[in-house]
C-alpha positions, 0 to 999 in steps of 0.5 A, spaced: 528 414 503 524 420 504 521 421 511 514 424 511 511 427 517 504 428 518 502 432 524 495 435 526 494 439 531 489 444 534 490 450 536 486 454 541 482 458 536 475 456 533 478 454 527 482 448 526 489 448 523 492 442 519 500 441 518 502 437 513 511 438 513 515 434 509 522 435 510 526 438 504 533 442 502 532 448 500 537 453 498 535 460 497 537 465 492 539 471 494 544 476 498 543 477 506 545 484 505 538 485 500 533 490 504 526 490 504 527 498 503 527 498 496 523 492 496 525 491 489 530 485 489 525 478 490 527 476 497 529 468 498 530 465 504 538 463 507 541 456 504 539 451 509 535 445 511 528 447 514 521 444 514 516 447 509 509 447 512 503 447 508 498 450 513 490 449 511 486 452 515 479 450 516 472 454 517 469 456 523 462 456 524 459 463 521 465 466 520 467 471 514 470 479 515 473 484 511 477 491 513 481 496 511 488 498 514 490 505 516 496 504 513 493 503 506 486 508 509 487 514 514 494 514 512 493 513 505 497 519 503 503 516 507 501 510 504 502 512 497 509 515 498 511 508 501 508 505 494 511 510 490 518 509 493 518 502 494 514 498 488 518 500 482 524 497 480 530 501 481 535 501 474 541 497 475 539 493 481 544 488 482 545 483 488 552 481 489 554 474 487 555 469 492 563 469 490 563 476 490 568 479 495 567 485 500 573 491 497 575 498 501 573 503 496 578 507 498 585 509 494 591 505 496 596 509 499 602 504 497 607 508 491 608 504 485 615 504 488 611 498 492 609 494 486 612 488 483 618 490 479 616 489 471 618 482 470 613 480 476 608 484 473 608 481 466 605 474 465 610 468 463 609 464 457 605 458 460 603 462 467 596 465 468 596 472 468 596 477 475 589 479 474 587 472 473 591 469 478 588 474 483 581 472 483 581 464 480 581 462 487 575 465 489 572 464 482 573 456 483 570 457 490 564 461 488 563 457 482 562 451 486 556 454 491 553 457 485 552 450 482 550 447 487 545 453 489 543 452 482 541 445 482 537 446 489 534 452 487 530 455 481 532 462 478 528 467 478 528 474 476 522 477 478 524 484 475 523 488 469 527 492 465 524 500 466 529 502 459 525 498 455 522 504 452 529 506 450 529 501 444 523 504 441 527 510 437 534 511 436 534 517 439 535 515 446 542 512 444 544 520 446 540 520 451 542 514 455 547 508 456 546 502 453 548 496 457 547 492 452 552 495 447 556 491 444 563 490 446 570 487 445 573 483 450 580 485 452 585 480 454 588 479 461 594 480 457 592 487 454 589 488 462 596 487 466 600 491 460 595 496 462 596 496 469 603 495 469 604 502 465 600 506 471 605 503 475 611 505 471 609 512 469 606 514 476 601 519 474 604 523 468 599 520 463 595 526 459 587 526 460 587 523 454 591 516 455 587 516 461 580 516 458 583 511 454 586 506 459 578 507 463 575 505 457 579 499 455 580 496 462 573 496 462 572 491 456 576 486 461 571 479 462 565 481 468 568 476 472 575 480 473 571 486 475 571 486 482 579 484 482 580 489 478 576 495 482 580 492 488 587 492 485 591 498 488 594 499 481 587 501 479 587 505 484 592 509 482 589 510 476 583 513 479 588 518 483 591 520 477 583 522 473 582 525 480 588 531 479 586 531 472 579 532 473 578 539 470 583 538 464 578 533 461 573 533 456 566 533 457 565 527 452 572 523 456 569 524 463 562 520 460 567 516 457 570 514 464 563 514 467 561 508 462 567 505 463 566 505 471 558 502 470 561 496 466 566 495 472 561 496 477 565 501 481 561 503 488 557 508 488 561 511 494 567 511 490 573 517 491 573 517 484 565 518 482 565 524 488 570 528 483 566 526 478 559 529 480 563 536 482 566 537 476 559 535 472 555 540 477 560 545 475 559 544 468 552 543 466 551 550 464 556 549 459 553 542 456 547 541 452 541 537 454 542 530 451 549 530 455 546 533 461 540 526 461 545 522 459 549 523 465 544 523 469 542 517 466 549 514 468 548 515 475 543 511 475 546 505 472 551 507 478 545 507 483 549 513 486 544 519 488 546 525 486 540 530 488 546 537 487 546 535 479 539 533 479 537 540 481 540 544 476 539 538 471 531 540 474 532 548 472 535 547 466 530 544 463 524 549 466 528 554 462 529 549 456 522 546 456 519 549 449 525 545 446 524 539 449 523 533 444 519 528 445 525 522 447 528 527 451 521 529 455 520 521 456 528 521 459 527 527 463 520 524 466 524 517 467 530 520 471 525 524 475 522 517 477 528 514 478 530 520 483 524 519 487 523 526 487 518 531 483 520 538 482 514 543 484 515 547 478 515 542 472 508 539 474 504 543 470 509 543 464 509 535 465 501 535 464 501 540 458 507 536 454 503 529 456 498 531 452 502 535 447 506 528 446 500 523 447 498 520 441 505 521 438 508 517 445 509 509 443 506 504 448 512 503 452 513 510 453 506 511 456 508 506 461 515 509 462 511 516 463 506 514 468 512 510 472 516 516 472 510 519 475 508 514 480 515 514 482 516 521 484 509 521 487 507 527 482 500 529 482 496 528 475 490 532 474 484 527 472 483 530 465 490 528 464 490 520 467 483 520 463 486 522 457 492 516 459 487 511 461 482 512 454 488 511 449 490 505 454 484 502 453 483 502 446 490 499 445 492 494 451 492 487 447 498 491 443 501 494 450 507 489 454 505 487 461 510 491 464 507 498 461 500 496 463 502 494 470 506 502 470 499 505 467 496 501 473 500 504 478 499 511 477 491 510 475 491 507 483 495 513 485 490 517 482 484 513 484 481 513 477 475 509 476 476 508 469 471 503 467 473 502 460 480 500 462 478 496 468 473 492 463 478 491 458 483 489 464 478 483 464 479 481 458 486 482 457 490 481 463 488 473 465 491 469 459 497 473 461 497 472 469 502 466 469 507 469 465 507 475 469 513 476 475 510 476 482 510 483 483 507 484 477 501 480 478 501 483 486 500 491 483 494 488 478 491 485 484 493 491 489 490 496 483 483 492 483 482 492 491 484 499 492 480 501 486 474 497 490 473 494 482 472 486 482 473 481 477 472 475 478 476 472 472 483 476 474 482 474 482 482 467 479 487 467 476 492 470 480 489 465 485 491 460 481 498 461 479 500 464 485 501 457 490 507 456 485 510 462 485 510 464 492 516 463 494 518 469 491 514 473 494 517 479 498 514 480 505 509 486 503 507 482 496 504 477 501 501 482 505 497 485 499 495 479 496 491 477 503 489 484 503 486 485 496 481 478 496 480 480 503 478 487 502 474 484 495 471 479 499 473 473 495 475 466 496 477 463 489 476 456 487 483 454 490 482 458 496 485 452 501 492 452 497 491 459 495 491 461 503 495 456 505 501 458 501 501 466 503 500 464 509 506 459 509 510 464 507 508 469 512 511 464 516 518 464 512 518 472 512 516 472 520 524 475 521 522 481 517 516 483 520 519 487 526 522 492 520 515 491 517 510 491 522 506 494 517 506 488 512 503 483 517 498 487 520 495 488 513 496 480 511 493 478 517 486 484 516 486 481 510 486 473 513 481 476 518 477 479 512 475 471 510 474 468 515 482 466 517 486 466 523 491 463 524 494 463 532 501 464 531 502 469 526 496 473 532 500 472 537 506 474 535 502 481 532 499 483 539 505 482 543 508 487 547 514 486 543 511 488 537 507 493 539 512 497 541 515 496 534 510 498 531 511 505 534 517 506 530 514 506 523 511 511 519 504 509 519 499 510 524 498 502 525 494 503 532 487 503 529 489 497 525 492 493 532 486 495 535 482 492 529 485 486 529 485 485 537 477 486 538 476 482 531 479 476 535 476 477 542 469 478 538 470 472 533 475 467 537 472 467 544 477 461 545 483 465 543 488 464 550 494 468 546 497 475 546 492 481 548 492 488 547 493 493 553 487 496 555 490 503 555 491 502 547 484 500 546 482 507 551 487 511 547 484 508 540 477 509 542 477 515 544 481 517 537 476 514 533 470 517 536 473 524 536 474 523 528 466 521 528 463 527 532 467 531 526 467 527 520 461 521 520 455 524 525 455 529 521 454 527 514 447 529 511 445 522 509 446 520 517 443 526 520 437 526 516 436 518 518 437 519 526 432 526 525 426 522 522 427 516 527 428 520 533 421 523 530 418 517 528 419 512 534 418 518 539 424 521 541 431 521 542 431 516 548 429 511 542 435 512 537 442 512 538 447 515 533 454 512 535 459 506 533 456 500 536 463 497 533 468 502 534 474 497 531 470 497 524 470 505 523 463 506 521 457 508 525 450 505 527 443 507 528 441 503 534 434 502 535 431 497 541 424 494 540 420 490 545 417 482 542 410 486 541 414 491 535 413 497 541 420 501 541 424 501 547 427 508 550 434 506 552 439 512 550 437 516 556 444 521 556 439 527 555 434 525 560 440 524 565 443 531 563 436 534 563 436 532 571 443 534 572 441 541 570 435 540 575 439 539 581 444 544 580 438 549 579 436 551 572 433 558 571 426 555 568 424 560 564 417 562 560 421 560 554 425 554 557 418 551 560 414 553 553 419 548 550 419 544 555 411 543 555 411 543 548 416 537 547 412 533 552 405 534 549 401 529 547 397 533 543 396 534 536 400 540 533 398 542 526 404 542 521 408 548 522 411 552 516 419 552 515 422 558 519 428 559 514 431 563 520 432 556 524 438 554 525 438 546 523 441 544 530 434 548 533 430 544 527 433 538 529 432 539 536 424 541 535 423 535 530 425 530 536 421 533 542 415 533 538 413 529 531 409 533 526 401 531 525 403 529 518 409 524 521 404 519 524 399 519 519 404 516 514 405 511 518 400 505 519 404 503 525 402 511 528 397 509 535 403 503 537 408 509 536 404 513 540 402 508 545 410 507 546 411 514 548 405 515 553 409 509 556 415 513 558 413 521 558 410 523 564 403 526 564 402 534 563 400 537 570 405 532 573 411 537 573 417 536 570 421 531 574 424 525 570 422 519 569 425 512 573 431 510 570 431 505 565 436 499 565 438 495 559 437 489 563 430 490 566 428 491 559 424 486 556 426 480 551 426 484 544 431 485 538 436 490 537 436 493 531 444 496 528 441 500 522 447 501 517 447 508 513 452 505 507 454 510 502 458 507 496 465 507 499 462 501 502 461 497 496 466 494 490 465 499 484 459 500 480 456 493 483 452 491 490 458 486 493 459 489 499 467 490 502 471 486 506 471 491 512 463 492 512 462 484 511 467 483 518 463 488 522 455 485 519 458 479 521 461 481 529 454 485 529 450 479 529 454 474 533 454 480 538 446 479 538 445 485 533 439 484 527 442 488 521 438 493 518 441 496 511 439 503 508 442 501 502 445 508 498 441 506 491 435 507 496 436 511 502 441 517 497 435 518 492 429 518 497 433 525 500 431 529 495 423 526 496 417 529 501 418 528 509 412 522 508 415 518 503 422 518 507 418 516 514 414 511 510 420 508 508 424 508 515 417 505 519 417 499 513 425 498 515 424 498 522 418 494 523 418 489 518 415 483 522 420 478 519 426 482 524 421 480 530 420 473 528 427 471 526 429 473 533 423 470 537 
């Protein structure tokens, strides 16, 4: 009788977490040797009995959040490199079967004299051959284990074959290794006979005979290969091949490589070392078909051969004009699988793409995009747009795998191709249930990276994901959370969707020590949609985890900063780990320095600041700064009393003036004139713009002396003048600074956080706010600010209009009666 435990607990966060735990026996597929640095094999859990927790996070009051972590924003270039290296499916990746044995890939030093005599090596009438005897016990144990696991787990191959394009043309047969080529199986008796001949001849075979032995042995049943590679007599054959390496013809050497692929010879085997050296020596004597075939064989063997590829690329560069279409596509595929982009081939690759674009099959288009993506090859907007044009017209006829590869390159190129994205929304939702988890992740990530929201696509992903969530790598789970949070989308099945992903994050917790960026990415995505899992946050803010982030290739301090400050503001009852104050101070200084150089100087912000200072009465009424530095965007802060008068609070300039006076500043006639003019209440005629002024001088004068036209344009001009008179010294009373004003002595009023937004704050071609900026506005409201937006679709066109029109617009925004009534 099954026992079901229902456990409910209430964590210290403002969200309530409900747990429903059912004890299950989970057998998880995959080898413990799988490494996330490739992130190409689906990662599954270890075979053991464990409790599977379904976590549901209930909404706290008024919680809603968004953001963009530095691992995918500020360090975008590094992020794209990481994505390019890890998101593709490497050729020939196979996980070691549970029954496979670990063998030493070195030649045996035993001589043939130490081998068993001929009569012992040959099979007896009613006994198993020697090879079968060697592995029978291992196979029986392995098969038993595999059968048991198959009963408890669902097999799932999340990889696609990146070589599908090669099936579209017969020409690829001479350029690539065909792993599906039918071969006649060799009997175990014949295999034993060949190995016996190797032992008897003691290395005296001819190169042709050695090649023939490799061909035949590679036709043994697949379950015999592991035992064969560890067989001393096979090592003797390999030694003989190395000894005669220079005597083989090129075609014989290629046949030996193909045999090694079928036998799954380890990539570090000494035989392959010798073959690589020999092929590097022969490159210039080979034709392009042979060169591409050998490069493909190295990929099938999973062997890194940078020297060979460098020579191949040099050869291709010299013979570029002679490349046929299949040769070009195969070359780009090899470039991608080698994860390197030859700089001198970039322009030539683009020219060939344009030359053959209409002749490529759709699978070849996908292969081209994948090769460029994996190799981090830059591509011009013109070429990428041409590719997207063709794909948008033929998307229904394109395989999902090829389409996903195009989306990867579209994301890498930051190409906002609206016809393709709209067509994607029509074609892809119906395909989502049949797509593997990595493909779904790339579709979702493309939408979020391009800030493109299509509810049909996102809803289809959300409905399909819970049943496949156990196949998510830590990277996949994090990017799903990030993508949905970035687009501020909570699907109809939000509780099931988010609880399944949070549960998967718990299962992958052991991986986050090596890949800390994934945990932070996922937690920020959860924060965007008002979810704060206490256990994961506590783990992420511990000193031990913070130390691990320092070893990441990404700059993660800003992400920690955003997460830590968000928890402080939104979860006041949280009592878990906290970030050290030193880190807060360090990152705050970093962010503010960046803002001084890149944000505060943007024309739309400079113009708004200058006009507000002129309209309200001076710089003491407006402060351009980051109210929340962890959200990495600026605000224009304005304070209003309950009667609508602006309140001076930005005393920085006044304090500086006082300090200058105390240390004895020389008051020249020019300085006196500027100071008196700046504090005069008399009306001055509008001055003609002096083209010789610097922008800084012009802005300073506008701040000190509002023009008559400014006040005439405002219905509340008298109110503003009265506010100025309350804080400005009368003429003739000297230049003493006014008494200091502190915020805690100000009358109760409204604090405005004016947002000068731009297109990057919103989803593409919409007015849907992105996650980070939803988070920021919610947190500003929780801190007592009233958010006032100058939306880009209103403010940017006004920048080209008259000064009076801009001032009228700002007056309408700042002195909106609804702001005061809402605060009262």
